[in-house]
Structure formats: C-alpha cells, structure tokens
C-alpha positions in Angstrom: 0.2 0.0 -0.1 2.7 2.3 0.8 4.8 4.1 -1.9 8.6 3.4 -2.2 9.7 6.3 -2.8 7.9 9.8 -3.6 10.7 11.7 -5.2 10.5 15.5 -5.0 9.1 17.2 -8.1 11.2 19.9 -10.0 10.3 23.8 -9.9 8.8 23.7 -6.4 9.0 27.0 -4.4 11.9 27.2 -1.9 9.8 26.7 0.9 7.5 24.0 -0.3 8.5 20.6 -1.5 6.4 18.7 -4.0 6.2 15.0 -4.1 4.0 12.8 -6.6 2.2 9.9 -5.4 3.4 6.7 -6.9 0.8 4.4 -5.5 -2.7 4.8 -3.5 -2.3 5.5 0.4 -3.6 7.2 3.1 -2.1 10.7 3.6 -0.6 10.0 7.0 1.5 7.0 6.0 2.7 8.8 2.8 4.0 11.7 5.2 5.6 9.4 7.7 7.3 7.5 4.8 8.3 10.7 3.1 9.5 12.6 6.4 11.3 9.8 7.9 12.6 10.7 10.9 9.9 13.0 11.9 7.6 11.4 14.8 3.9 10.8 14.0 2.7 13.7 16.5 5.0 16.2 14.7 3.6 15.2 11.1 0.0 15.4 12.7 0.8 19.0 13.9 1.9 19.9 10.5 -1.5 18.6 9.0 -3.4 20.7 11.7 -1.5 24.0 10.9 -2.3 23.7 7.2 1.2 22.9 6.0 0.2 20.0 4.1 -1.6 20.4 0.5 -2.8 17.9 -2.0 -3.0 19.2 -5.6 -2.6 22.7 -4.5 -5.5 22.4 -1.7 -4.6 22.5 1.9 -5.7 19.2 3.6 -5.8 18.7 7.3 -7.4 15.3 7.5 -4.6 12.5 8.2 -6.6 9.9 6.6 -7.2 11.6 3.3 -7.0 9.1 0.5 -4.3 9.6 -1.9 -4.3 8.4 -5.5 -1.5 7.7 -8.1 -0.4 10.8 -9.6 -1.7 13.3 -6.7 0.8 15.9 -5.9 1.6 16.4 -2.1 3.0 19.6 -1.1 5.0 19.9 2.2 5.8 23.4 3.8 7.9 23.1 6.7 8.0 27.0 7.4 4.8 28.5 7.4 0.9 28.1 7.7 -0.4 28.0 4.2 -4.1 29.3 5.1 -6.5 29.0 7.8 -9.6 26.8 7.5 -12.4 28.5 5.9 -14.9 26.5 8.4 -16.0 26.9 11.8 -16.6 24.0 14.0 -16.0 21.5 11.3 -12.9 19.8 9.4 -13.2 18.8 5.9 -11.8 14.9 5.6 -12.8 14.1 2.1 -14.2 15.6 -0.9 -15.1 14.3 -4.3 -17.5 14.7 -7.2 -20.4 12.8 -5.2 -19.9 13.0 -1.4 -18.3 15.3 1.4 -17.0 13.7 4.5 -16.5 16.0 7.4 -15.5 15.9 11.3 -18.0 18.0 13.2 -17.4 19.4 16.6 -19.8 19.5 19.4 -22.1 22.4 19.5 -22.5 22.8 15.8 -25.9 22.0 14.1 -25.9 19.4 11.3 -28.7 21.2 9.7 -30.9 24.2 10.7 -33.4 24.1 13.4 -36.5 26.3 13.6 -34.7 28.1 16.5 -31.1 28.4 14.6 -30.6 28.7 10.8 -27.3 30.4 10.7 -24.2 28.5 11.7 -24.8 25.0 10.7 -22.6 22.5 8.9 -25.0 22.1 6.0 -24.9 25.9 5.3 -21.0 26.2 5.5 -20.7 23.2 3.2 -23.4 24.7 0.7 -21.3 27.8 0.5 -18.2 25.8 0.1 -19.5 23.9 -2.9 -21.2 27.1 -4.5 -17.8 29.0 -4.5 -16.7 26.4 -7.1 -20.1 26.7 -9.0 -22.8 28.7 -8.0 -25.2 25.6 -9.1 -23.7 23.2 -6.8 -25.6 21.9 -4.0 -25.2 19.5 -0.9 -27.8 17.0 0.3 -28.3 15.5 3.8 -27.6 11.9 4.1 -27.7 11.4 8.0 -27.2 13.5 11.0 -25.4 14.0 14.4 -27.0 15.4 17.2 -25.7 19.2 18.0 -23.8 18.1 20.9 -22.4 15.0 19.5 -19.1 15.3 17.5 -17.6 13.1 14.9 -17.6 11.9 11.3 -20.6 12.6 9.0 -21.4 12.5 5.4 -23.1 14.6 3.0 -24.1 13.9 -0.7 -23.4 16.5 -3.6 -26.6 15.5 -5.7 -30.0 14.4 -5.0 -29.5 11.1 -6.9 -26.4 10.2 -4.6 -28.4 11.1 -1.5 -31.1 8.7 -2.3 -28.6 5.9 -3.0 -27.0 6.5 0.3 -30.1 6.5 2.1 -31.8 3.7 0.3 -28.9 1.3 0.5 -27.4 2.8 3.9 -27.2 -0.8 5.6 -25.4 -2.5 2.6 -22.9 0.5 1.7 -22.0 1.4 5.4 -19.6 -1.3 6.8 -18.6 0.1 10.0 -20.2 2.9 12.2 -18.8 3.3 15.7 -18.9 5.9 18.5 -16.9 6.3 21.6 -19.1 7.1 24.7 -18.3 8.3 28.1 -21.0 7.2 30.3 -21.8 7.9 34.0 -21.1 5.0 36.5 -18.8 1.8 36.2 -20.4 -0.5 33.6 -19.8 -3.9 35.0 -20.1 -6.2 31.8 -17.1 -5.9 29.6 -19.5 -6.0 26.3 -23.1 -6.4 25.7 -25.9 -5.7 23.2 -29.0 -3.6 24.0 -32.2 -4.3 21.8 -35.4 -2.2 22.2 -38.3 -0.6 20.2 -38.0 3.4 20.3 -40.8 5.7 20.2 -40.9 9.5 20.3 -43.1 11.2 23.0 -45.2 14.4 22.6 -42.3 16.4 24.0 -39.9 15.2 21.3 -38.1 12.8 23.8 -37.2 9.2 22.5 -37.9 6.5 25.0 -37.9 2.4 24.8 -41.3 1.0 24.4 -42.1 -2.0 26.9 -43.8 -3.7 24.4 -42.0 -5.7 21.6 -42.7 -4.7 18.1 -44.0 -1.2 19.4 -41.7 1.4 17.7 -38.7 1.3 15.6 -36.5 -1.7 16.2 -33.1 -0.5 17.5 -30.0 -2.7 18.3 -26.7 -1.3 20.0 -23.5 -3.1 20.7 -20.9 -1.8 23.1 -17.5 -2.8 24.5 -16.0 -1.5 27.6 -12.4 0.5 27.1 -11.9 1.9 30.5 -13.8 2.4 33.6 -13.5 3.6 37.2 -16.2 4.2 40.2 -17.5 7.3 38.3 -17.3 6.7 34.5 -17.0 4.2 31.7 -15.3 4.8 28.2 -17.3 2.5 25.8 -16.7 1.7 22.2 -20.3 1.6 20.7 -21.6 -0.2 17.4 -24.9 0.8 15.8 -26.7 -2.0 14.1 -29.4 0.5 13.5 -29.2 4.1 13.3 -32.3 5.5 15.2 -32.8 9.0 16.6 -31.0 9.3 20.1 -30.5 5.5 20.0 -27.1 5.5 22.0 -28.4 8.3 24.4 -31.6 6.3 25.0 -29.9 2.9 25.3 -27.2 4.1 27.7 -30.0 5.4 30.0 -31.9 1.9 29.7 -28.8 0.1 31.2 -28.4 2.8 34.0 -25.6 4.6 32.6 -26.5 7.5 30.7 -24.1 9.5 28.4 -22.0 11.8 30.5 -23.6 15.4 30.5 -26.8 14.2 28.8 -29.3 15.7 31.2 -32.1 14.8 28.9 -31.7 11.4 29.2 -30.7 11.1 33.0 -27.0 12.1 33.5 -26.3 13.7 36.7 -22.5 14.6 35.6 -20.8 17.6 34.1 -17.1 16.4 34.3 -16.3 17.3 30.7 -18.7 20.0 30.3 -20.0 18.6 27.0 -22.3 15.6 25.9 -19.9 12.6 26.0 -20.7 11.0 22.6 -18.4 11.0 19.5 -18.9 9.3 16.1 -15.3 8.1 15.7 -15.4 5.8 12.8 -17.3 5.9 9.6 -16.5 3.2 6.8 -18.6 2.5 3.6 -18.3 1.4 0.0 -18.3 4.4 -2.2 -21.5 4.3 -4.2 -19.9 5.2 -7.6 -16.3 3.4 -7.3 -17.0 0.6 -4.9 -13.7 1.5 -3.0 -13.9 0.8 0.7 -13.4 4.3 2.5 -12.7 4.5 6.1 -12.4 7.6 8.2 -11.5 7.3 12.1 -10.8 10.1 14.3 -9.2 10.5 17.7 -10.9 9.9 21.0 -11.5 13.5 22.2 -9.2 14.3 24.9 -12.0 15.4 27.6 -13.4 11.7 27.4 -9.9 10.6 28.9 -9.7 13.3 31.5 -11.6 11.2 34.2 -9.1 8.3 33.9 -6.0 10.4 34.0 -7.2 12.1 37.6 -8.2 8.8 39.0 -6.2 8.0 42.2 -2.4 7.1 41.8 -1.4 3.4 41.5 -2.4 0.5 39.4 -6.0 1.2 37.9 -8.3 -1.9 38.1 -10.1 -3.3 35.2 -13.3 -2.1 36.3 
C-alpha cells in the first residue's frame, strides 16, 4: 500500500517541496514515509497547521486518501492558510460526497430556532464557491452536541442511493461514549423498540414490536467508579439511539441531562462518532475515516487516584 519512494518534483517554491504519489495510500502513511525521522505527532501537527497540501489544496485530514499521480506539497516553514470552516474539518471531498468531522455544539442542519451556523450551510457555501449551481444534500445527522464523522451527498441521486442502501453501503459505524458510572459487563448488546413522546424525547417502549427496532452493541474500554468509556457500534441508526440505550442500562451518556445524566465532568455530551467506513457508491472503493477519541473523554481516567488502575 505504501509508496517507495516519492521523489520531489522539480520547480517547487523554495519553502514547499512537492512529491508525486506513486501508488494509492492514506495521507498520514505517505507523510511518515516521506518525512522519515519525524515523529507521528509532529507530522499530525503539520497537518493541523495547514502545512500540507494535495493538488494545491490545503488538507488537514490525516486519513485523506491519495491516488497515484496526486501531488503532495509539504511546507515546513509556515501555515499556508486558515480553515474556512467553523466547527468542522473537511476529511474528504469528491464529485459525489463530502465527509467531515463535526465539533460538538454545531448543528448538522438548521433547526426552527437556529438557521445560521450549521454544517449544512457552511458546506453549501463551500461547494457554491466552485460553482453557484452546486448543492449538497443531507444523508444522515449527528445531534448538535455529538461530535464526529458525518457524510453529505453532492447530488439528490447520490443522496437517495446512500439513504436507500445505507445498511449495505456502510460497513462500520462506531462511536465512543463516556457514560456515568462503572459498567460491569465488558461488552453487551441492547435491543429495544424506540418511540418519540409528545415532548420529542425518545424512549424504549415496554412492548415488543411497538416502535422502531433498535440494536446497540458496546464494549468497555476503560472504567473507574465514576465513569466508563465505551466503544459503541450501531446495528440500526435511530434518533438518539445510543443516548436512550445508555439510559436504559443505568449508565446515561455523561453530560446528557435529557436522558438522565447527573454529571458535568467534561462540560459537553460524552458522545463522539469516531469511525465511518463505507463502500463508495460510485467506485465501490472501501473508504474508512477514523478520528481520535476526544481528549476530554480521557480526563476522568487520568485524574483517578494514583497507583495501578483496576479493570473496572
């Protein structure tokens, strides 16, 4: 998968070196190979500061997919340009789809109360700068206070394909959740039928078959007496599914007062869409986007009492 070796192109500006990709790869492996001797964190910092470009466009996503013939620019001396986005990072864009990482607090799309600062509106402005007739289309959503990876379509036909064949196209969709209390089981599955109340709050019906079938799988990553960090895989994608299911097992998502949390340790909702992997609807290529666990989610475990930490 990795190229051996990318040679600098001729004629590059003094401060920027250009490298032609010899075979498909992720951007981070390419940079680690090309910048042999630089540490992983150092290379990630260069990405975050906008010092890396692909085909003359600044790229900050370390899992950006490179194809043969792409030209990667590495500028070791200065930040090229700030991100034009607020509260989101562009991970991937092609003629059919846009994949982003959304920060907590940013609406995916407009609500009746707020229409201005949304991921949808920012991306619509982005594609219209290229062509005023361009549009984007919502494929799925993340709650305002949930961060992580999400995807938009760039045509109505692509939106319909993704939504109609979502279960077949999406190969992995996983979250990390910081939840209240010590989850005793190392892993488990929660199944229920979800309904929405008149106050727009989701809940699990006590009657089988009454509502939308919802299945959530979880695995415990870390735990102490106050919190547990879980890896969560969705078998179905219902509204507020993880939040309801965590409340159902007595461990609401940290900071989620709507669904029973009493904690405010990290001053945000403890839910992050970490991985989205799918078959590209046009090319059939498997695309996988994985993001880091948000640092606040690890804070409760770093502040545990000194000495060996138990398995929980």
